[in-house]
C-alpha positions, -999 to 999 in steps of 0.1 A, spaced: 319 90 -462 336 90 -496 371 104 -503 389 105 -537 422 120 -547 454 115 -565 491 120 -561 522 119 -583 553 100 -571 585 107 -590 594 70 -591 589 43 -618 556 25 -615 571 -10 -608 590 3 -578 559 22 -564 538 -10 -568 564 -30 -549 566 -5 -521 528 -4 -517 527 -42 -514 556 -43 -489 545 -43 -452 580 -31 -442 575 0 -463 538 5 -452 546 4 -414 572 32 -420 551 54 -443 515 52 -430 511 82 -407 507 70 -371 513 33 -379 534 17 -352 531 -21 -359 520 -46 -385 519 -83 -377 513 -109 -404 481 -128 -398 475 -144 -432 483 -140 -469 486 -102 -475 467 -96 -442 481 -79 -411 471 -69 -376 479 -33 -371 484 -7 -344 478 29 -355 480 61 -334 457 86 -351 429 111 -346 410 142 -357 414 175 -339 414 168 -302 399 133 -306 430 111 -307 440 76 -296 453 42 -305 434 20 -329 439 -18 -332 426 -36 -362 434 -54 -394 444 -43 -429 444 -65 -460 455 -62 -497 434 -79 -523 425 -81 -560 460 -73 -572 465 -65 -609 503 -57 -610 513 -31 -615 480 -13 -622 456 -16 -593 447 -33 -560 422 -30 -532 430 -21 -496 406 -30 -468 411 -18 -432 391 -18 -400 400 -7 -366 386 3 -332 399 23 -303 388 47 -276 380 75 -301 357 52 -321 356 27 -350 367 30 -386 361 6 -416 373 15 -450 377 1 -485 402 19 -509 405 13 -546 441 22 -557 451 26 -593 486 33 -607 494 48 -641 525 59 -658 531 97 -664 560 117 -675 569 127 -639 568 91 -626 537 74 -613 502 88 -607 483 71 -579 445 76 -579 425 64 -549 388 61 -542 379 54 -505 346 46 -489 347 47 -451 323 41 -422 332 60 -390 315 55 -356 319 66 -320 332 100 -309 352 105 -341 319 100 -360 306 131 -344 332 152 -363 318 169 -394 321 150 -427 339 180 -443 366 180 -416 370 142 -418 374 144 -456 400 171 -452 420 152 -427 418 120 -448 431 138 -479 459 154 -459 469 120 -444 469 104 -478 492 132 -491 516 126 -462 515 88 -469 524 92 -506 551 118 -498 566 94 -473 566 65 -498 584 87 -524 609 99 -498 615 63 -487 622 51 -522 645 80 -529 665 75 -498 664 37 -498 656 37 -461 652 4 -442 626 -6 -417 632 -26 -385 620 -61 -390 614 -82 -359 607 -119 -366 588 -137 -339 605 -168 -326 591 -200 -339 572 -222 -315 594 -249 -300 589 -284 -316 571 -309 -294 594 -330 -272 602 -365 -283 583 -393 -265 600 -405 -234 617 -439 -238 598 -470 -227 606 -485 -193 635 -509 -193 612 -539 -185 591 -534 -216 615 -548 -242 621 -582 -225 584 -586 -221 578 -578 -257 605 -602 -268 590 -629 -246 556 -624 -261 572 -627 -296 589 -660 -287 558 -674 -271 536 -663 -300 555 -664 -333 528 -647 -352 528 -617 -329 562 -603 -342 551 -603 -378 518 -586 -368 536 -559 -349 563 -554 -375 535 -550 -401 524 -519 -383 553 -497 -396 544 -502 -433 508 -494 -425 519 -462 -407 542 -452 -435 514 -458 -459 492 -434 -440 520 -408 -440 524 -411 -478 486 -409 -482 485 -376 -462 517 -358 -474 510 -326 -454 509 -345 -421 546 -346 -413 554 -309 -419 525 -299 -398 538 -319 -368 572 -303 -371 560 -269 -360 542 -238 -374 560 -210 -392 563 -179 -370 544 -148 -380 565 -118 -390 562 -85 -371 571 -51 -387 576 -21 -364 584 15 -371 619 25 -361 619 46 -329 627 82 -334 660 93 -319 657 122 -295 673 154 -306 708 159 -291 716 194 -278 753 201 -274 765 219 -242 781 248 -261 748 254 -279 729 257 -246 756 280 -232 754 302 -262 716 304 -260 717 313 -223 745 338 -229 725 355 -257 694 357 -236 713 372 -206 730 397 -229 697 409 -243 682 412 -208 711 432 -195 710 455 -226 674 462 -220 680 470 -184 709 494 -193 687 512 -219 659 515 -194 683 530 -168 697 555 -193 662 566 -204 651 570 -168 682 591 -160 677 613 -190 640 618 -180 650 630 -145 672 657 -159 
Protein backbone atom coordinates (compact mmCIF):
# COMPACT_ATOMS: atom_id res chain seq x y z
CA UNK A 1 0.00 0.00 0.00
CA UNK A 2 1.28 3.47 -0.92
CA UNK A 3 0.20 6.70 0.73
CA UNK A 4 1.36 10.22 -0.15
CA UNK A 5 0.36 13.59 1.20
CA UNK A 6 1.51 16.92 2.53
CA UNK A 7 0.87 19.35 5.35
CA UNK A 8 1.81 22.95 6.11
CA UNK A 9 3.11 23.75 9.59
CA UNK A 10 3.23 27.40 10.53
CA UNK A 11 6.70 27.14 12.09
CA UNK A 12 10.21 27.80 10.73
CA UNK A 13 11.76 24.80 8.98
CA UNK A 14 14.71 24.46 11.38
CA UNK A 15 12.36 24.12 14.36
CA UNK A 16 10.14 21.62 12.55
CA UNK A 17 13.19 19.56 11.60
CA UNK A 18 14.43 19.52 15.19
CA UNK A 19 10.99 18.46 16.46
CA UNK A 20 10.71 15.57 13.99
CA UNK A 21 14.12 14.30 15.11
CA UNK A 22 13.33 14.55 18.85
CA UNK A 23 11.89 11.37 20.44
CA UNK A 24 10.48 13.44 23.32
CA UNK A 25 8.34 15.28 20.75
CA UNK A 26 7.49 12.18 18.71
CA UNK A 27 6.13 10.24 21.70
CA UNK A 28 3.84 13.15 22.46
CA UNK A 29 2.62 13.81 18.94
CA UNK A 30 2.37 10.41 17.18
CA UNK A 31 -1.30 9.38 17.57
CA UNK A 32 -1.57 6.44 19.97
CA UNK A 33 2.16 6.33 20.82
CA UNK A 34 2.64 5.49 24.49
CA UNK A 35 6.36 4.79 24.85
CA UNK A 36 9.70 5.07 23.05
CA UNK A 37 12.83 3.41 24.40
CA UNK A 38 16.23 4.12 22.90
CA UNK A 39 17.75 0.96 21.44
CA UNK A 40 20.52 2.45 19.27
CA UNK A 41 21.53 5.59 17.38
CA UNK A 42 18.26 7.19 16.21
CA UNK A 43 16.47 3.86 16.80
CA UNK A 44 13.73 3.27 19.36
CA UNK A 45 11.53 0.44 20.58
CA UNK A 46 7.95 1.67 20.55
CA UNK A 47 4.53 0.88 21.97
CA UNK A 48 1.56 2.20 19.99
CA UNK A 49 -2.17 1.81 20.57
CA UNK A 50 -3.85 2.03 17.16
CA UNK A 51 -6.33 0.39 14.84
CA UNK A 52 -8.77 0.71 11.97
CA UNK A 53 -12.55 0.67 12.54
CA UNK A 54 -13.29 -2.03 15.13
CA UNK A 55 -9.88 -3.72 14.73
CA UNK A 56 -7.82 -2.05 17.43
CA UNK A 57 -4.99 -3.11 19.72
CA UNK A 58 -1.48 -2.48 20.99
CA UNK A 59 1.52 -2.79 18.68
CA UNK A 60 5.09 -3.36 19.82
CA UNK A 61 7.90 -2.72 17.41
CA UNK A 62 10.76 -0.48 16.40
CA UNK A 63 11.11 2.87 14.63
CA UNK A 64 14.29 4.37 13.19
CA UNK A 65 15.34 7.63 11.57
CA UNK A 66 17.94 7.42 8.80
CA UNK A 67 19.49 9.25 5.81
CA UNK A 68 19.18 12.70 7.39
CA UNK A 69 19.86 15.73 5.17
CA UNK A 70 19.18 18.58 7.60
CA UNK A 71 16.88 20.39 7.34
CA UNK A 72 15.53 19.03 4.07
CA UNK A 73 14.74 15.31 4.24
CA UNK A 74 15.03 12.04 6.13
CA UNK A 75 13.67 8.50 6.04
CA UNK A 76 11.56 6.94 8.77
CA UNK A 77 11.30 3.15 8.98
CA UNK A 78 8.89 1.42 11.34
CA UNK A 79 7.66 -2.07 11.97
CA UNK A 80 5.36 -3.46 14.59
CA UNK A 81 3.14 -6.37 15.47
CA UNK A 82 0.22 -6.96 17.78
CA UNK A 83 -3.06 -8.83 18.07
CA UNK A 84 -4.66 -6.93 15.13
CA UNK A 85 -1.81 -7.82 12.75
CA UNK A 86 1.57 -6.62 11.51
CA UNK A 87 2.71 -3.36 9.92
CA UNK A 88 5.99 -2.47 8.21
CA UNK A 89 6.44 0.96 6.62
CA UNK A 90 9.06 3.17 5.03
CA UNK A 91 8.33 6.89 4.85
CA UNK A 92 10.27 9.48 2.84
CA UNK A 93 9.86 12.90 4.46
CA UNK A 94 10.79 16.19 2.77
CA UNK A 95 10.69 19.68 4.28
CA UNK A 96 10.57 22.89 2.24
CA UNK A 97 10.14 26.53 3.15
CA UNK A 98 6.92 28.31 2.17
CA UNK A 99 5.44 31.68 3.05
CA UNK A 100 3.17 30.17 5.71
CA UNK A 101 6.03 28.28 7.41
CA UNK A 102 7.13 24.76 6.46
CA UNK A 103 5.62 22.35 3.96
CA UNK A 104 6.09 18.68 4.82
CA UNK A 105 5.66 16.14 2.01
CA UNK A 106 5.62 12.42 2.75
CA UNK A 107 5.61 9.29 0.60
CA UNK A 108 4.93 6.08 2.51
CA UNK A 109 5.00 2.47 1.42
CA UNK A 110 3.54 -0.01 3.89
CA UNK A 111 2.99 -3.75 4.09
CA UNK A 112 0.08 -4.75 6.32
CA UNK A 113 -0.79 -8.29 7.44
CA UNK A 114 -3.13 -10.12 9.79
CA UNK A 115 -6.69 -9.07 10.56
CA UNK A 116 -5.97 -5.44 9.77
CA UNK A 117 -4.77 -6.51 6.34
CA UNK A 118 -8.31 -7.66 5.54
CA UNK A 119 -9.56 -4.06 5.67
CA UNK A 120 -9.97 -2.46 2.28
CA UNK A 121 -6.98 -0.55 0.91
CA UNK A 122 -9.12 2.56 0.40
CA UNK A 123 -10.09 2.61 4.07
CA UNK A 124 -6.51 1.99 5.19
CA UNK A 125 -5.28 4.85 3.00
CA UNK A 126 -7.96 7.17 4.39
CA UNK A 127 -7.06 6.30 7.97
CA UNK A 128 -3.34 6.72 7.25
CA UNK A 129 -3.86 10.21 5.82
CA UNK A 130 -6.07 11.23 8.72
CA UNK A 131 -3.48 9.95 11.21
CA UNK A 132 -0.71 11.85 9.41
CA UNK A 133 -2.80 15.01 9.55
CA UNK A 134 -3.33 14.55 13.30
CA UNK A 135 0.40 14.02 13.77
CA UNK A 136 1.48 17.18 11.95
CA UNK A 137 -1.21 19.22 13.70
CA UNK A 138 0.04 17.92 17.05
CA UNK A 139 3.64 18.83 16.12
CA UNK A 140 2.57 22.36 15.23
CA UNK A 141 0.55 22.72 18.44
CA UNK A 142 3.48 21.38 20.47
CA UNK A 143 5.87 23.93 18.98
CA UNK A 144 3.42 26.78 19.44
CA UNK A 145 2.74 25.89 23.07
CA UNK A 146 6.28 24.88 23.96
CA UNK A 147 4.91 21.82 25.79
CA UNK A 148 7.22 19.41 27.58
CA UNK A 149 7.20 15.63 27.57
CA UNK A 150 7.83 13.42 30.56
CA UNK A 151 11.32 11.90 30.26
CA UNK A 152 12.09 8.87 32.35
CA UNK A 153 15.73 7.82 32.40
CA UNK A 154 16.44 4.21 33.21
CA UNK A 155 18.79 3.69 36.11
CA UNK A 156 22.28 2.69 35.01
CA UNK A 157 23.35 -0.83 35.78
CA UNK A 158 25.39 -1.04 39.00
CA UNK A 159 29.14 -1.26 38.55
CA UNK A 160 30.69 -4.65 39.30
CA UNK A 161 31.76 -5.07 42.92
CA UNK A 162 35.46 -4.80 43.70
CA UNK A 163 37.35 -8.03 44.15
CA UNK A 164 37.36 -9.25 47.75
CA UNK A 165 40.66 -8.76 49.61
CA UNK A 166 43.08 -11.62 49.70
CA UNK A 167 43.21 -13.73 52.88
CA UNK A 168 45.47 -12.41 55.59
CA UNK A 169 47.91 -15.27 55.22
CA UNK A 170 48.63 -14.56 51.58
CA UNK A 171 50.86 -11.51 52.00
CA UNK A 172 53.40 -13.17 54.36
CA UNK A 173 53.56 -16.16 52.08
CA UNK A 174 54.24 -13.94 49.10
CA UNK A 175 56.91 -11.96 50.99
CA UNK A 176 58.50 -15.21 52.08
CA UNK A 177 58.68 -16.41 48.50
CA UNK A 178 60.19 -13.10 47.47
CA UNK A 179 62.93 -13.39 50.10
CA UNK A 180 63.62 -16.99 49.24
CA UNK A 181 63.74 -16.29 45.53
CA UNK A 182 65.08 -12.79 44.89
CA UNK A 183 64.16 -12.91 41.20
CA UNK A 184 60.53 -13.59 41.93
CA UNK A 185 59.74 -10.09 43.19
CA UNK A 186 61.11 -8.45 40.06
CA UNK A 187 59.13 -10.87 37.92
CA UNK A 188 55.88 -10.17 39.77
CA UNK A 189 56.46 -6.44 39.84
CA UNK A 190 57.04 -6.50 36.11
CA UNK A 191 53.48 -7.67 35.59
CA UNK A 192 51.95 -4.24 36.33
CA UNK A 193 53.76 -2.46 33.49
CA UNK A 194 52.71 -5.22 31.13
CA UNK A 195 49.08 -4.86 32.23
CA UNK A 196 49.24 -1.10 31.89
CA UNK A 197 50.64 -1.54 28.42
CA UNK A 198 47.68 -3.72 27.50
CA UNK A 199 45.31 -1.04 28.80
CA UNK A 200 47.03 1.62 26.70
CA UNK A 201 46.97 -0.65 23.66
CA UNK A 202 43.20 -1.13 24.04
CA UNK A 203 41.97 2.33 25.09
CA UNK A 204 38.27 1.38 25.09
CA UNK A 205 38.71 -1.42 27.64
CA UNK A 206 38.60 0.61 30.85
CA UNK A 207 35.40 2.56 30.07
CA UNK A 208 33.64 -0.61 29.02
CA UNK A 209 34.35 -2.22 32.38
CA UNK A 210 33.05 0.76 34.32
CA UNK A 211 29.42 0.17 33.22
CA UNK A 212 27.12 0.59 30.24
CA UNK A 213 25.16 3.81 29.68
CA UNK A 214 21.47 3.46 30.49
CA UNK A 215 18.93 3.62 27.66
CA UNK A 216 16.55 6.58 27.74
CA UNK A 217 12.81 6.01 27.92
CA UNK A 218 10.24 8.54 26.67
CA UNK A 219 6.63 8.22 27.79
CA UNK A 220 3.53 10.19 26.94
CA UNK A 221 2.27 12.25 29.86
CA UNK A 222 -0.89 10.68 31.31
CA UNK A 223 -4.09 12.59 30.70
CA UNK A 224 -5.62 14.18 33.73
CA UNK A 225 -9.23 13.10 34.36
CA UNK A 226 -11.78 15.83 33.93
CA UNK A 227 -12.82 17.36 37.24
CA UNK A 228 -16.52 18.05 37.78
CA UNK A 229 -17.30 20.49 40.56
CA UNK A 230 -20.18 19.70 42.97
CA UNK A 231 -22.17 22.83 42.14
CA UNK A 232 -22.07 21.95 38.43
CA UNK A 233 -23.52 18.50 39.19
CA UNK A 234 -26.24 19.99 41.42
CA UNK A 235 -27.15 22.54 38.77
CA UNK A 236 -27.39 19.80 36.13
CA UNK A 237 -29.63 17.62 38.33
CA UNK A 238 -31.74 20.64 39.29
CA UNK A 239 -32.22 21.65 35.66
CA UNK A 240 -33.21 18.11 34.68
CA UNK A 241 -35.67 17.83 37.58
CA UNK A 242 -37.20 21.23 36.71
CA UNK A 243 -37.73 20.20 33.08
CA UNK A 244 -39.34 16.92 34.16
CA UNK A 245 -41.72 18.66 36.60
CA UNK A 246 -42.63 21.25 33.98
CA UNK A 247 -43.52 18.47 31.54
CA UNK A 248 -45.69 16.73 34.14
CA UNK A 249 -47.50 19.98 34.96
CA UNK A 250 -48.19 20.75 31.30
CA UNK A 251 -49.47 17.22 30.74
CA UNK A 252 -51.78 17.48 33.77
CA UNK A 253 -53.20 20.82 32.56
CA UNK A 254 -53.80 19.49 29.06
CA UNK A 255 -55.52 16.41 30.45
CA UNK A 256 -57.74 18.52 32.68
CA UNK A 257 -58.70 20.79 29.77
CA UNK A 258 -59.56 17.76 27.64
CA UNK A 259 -61.91 16.36 30.31
CA UNK A 260 -63.92 19.63 30.32
